[in-house]
Residue, then its C-alpha position, 0 to 999 in steps of 0.5 A: m489515498l490508495a498508495q496505502v495498499a501493500l503487496a498481497l503475499l500469496v502461495s501454498v504453504i511449503p513444508v520446511g525444515a530447520l531454517r535460520a530465521d532472517p527478517a532482513r532476508i524476508s524483506d529482500l525476498l519481498h523485493t522491498g527496495e523495488l516496492f519503495d521505489v514505486l511508492q516514491q513515484e506514487g507519492l510524487a503523483y499524489g503530491d502533484d494532485l494535492m497541489q492541483e487540488i489545493m493550489g490550483a497549479p502543478g507543483d514547482a521543482l522545489w515542491e517536487r524535491e520536497v515530496s521526493d525527499i519525504h518518500d525517499p526509500a533510503a529514509l523510509r526503508p530502514h524504519y519499515d524493515a525494523l518494524l517488519a522484523e518486530g512484527l515477524a518476531q513470533a511468526d514462523q519465519p522459516a516457513i515464510e522465507a521458504w515460500l518467498a524463495s520459491d519459484l512461484g513466490q518470486r514470480m508472484i512478487g515480481l508480477e505484483i511489483s510490475a503491475r504496481r509500477a504499470l499502474l503509475d500510468p493513469s491510463v493503465e490504471d483506468a484500463a485495469l479498473w475497467a477490466a475488473e468491472e467487465a470481468d465482474a459483469k461477465g462472471d469471470p471465474r478469474l475475478a472470483a479467484v482474485r476475490g477469494i485471495i482478497e478475502a483469504g488475506d483480509l486485504i480490504e479492512p487493513n488498507v481502509m484503516g491504514g488510509l484513514n489513519a494516514n489521512l488523519s495524520f495528514y490532517r493533524a499536520m495541516a492543522e498544526g502547521g496553521a494551514f486553516p484560517y479557522e480552529v480545527t479541533e481533534t473532534d472535528m478531524l476525527a469526524d471528518v476522517a470518519a466520514q471518508e470511510p465509505e468512499i475510501r472503502a469503495d475506492v480501496t476495494h475497486w483498486i485492489e480488485g483491478y490491481l490484482f486482476m491485472a497482476y495475476s493475469p498470467l496465472s492459472l486458476e490452480e495457482m490462484t487457489q494456492i495463493a488463497e491457501f497461503s494467504a489464509s494460513k498462519p504464516g501467510q496471515d502473520l506475514m501480511r499482518a507484519q507488513f500492514e503494521a509496518f506500512d501503517v506507521v511509515y505511511e502515517e509518518s510520511s503523510a504527516a510530513l506531507g501535510a506539514a510541507l503543504a501547510r508551510r507552502l500555504i502559509g508562505q503563499e499567504l505571506 
């Protein structure tokens, strides 16, 4: 479930004076509205994959509407923004806001969202992942720079944990909804989800490398070095942590809603 991947937030620290802290403005500067629109499309694609995998056929119009409602930005974003504000309460918000408002900060976010939107097309996603693999084989310094950003921002572990937690929420909702014809205990679910960790880690690493290699293709190596520096800084770390914590809660809730919806569909089909 790679929809758990959040934007990487990226640039050199900008010296700032006394600016008014404003979490709502930080969310707007992150283009959160655009991001949640993309996440809704990712959710729809995932919902269709679930129907194909479990029911053996594409979802109908009712299923698509239900999945769309679960991932409705109007429903998800207020909770996300509240959690983000809470996570940023002890952060250097003026420094974060200053870099986000900068030309480079806005270009970075724009490139990330554009790439995320492009990856909705499976053929584009395949091409992006293949390009990163080819760059790896050639020892491309640009991929090394991307990996430096990933390491500086600690992007893999939170995404892996977020994916595992979202899958567990989905699994629990399916079990509570009576989707399984046998008893599934909490111990069973924890063991099954834990067993997914190596595959999720490999998928997350592969996807993030391909995504960021594509997103940052217009940037210079110097700019990517600045990205890594900001990602490793305290303001950058605080911003990333607040985003991951907010996304984790939202993803767990939407995953649970999706699991409950699928359970109802399965029960209805049996009846």
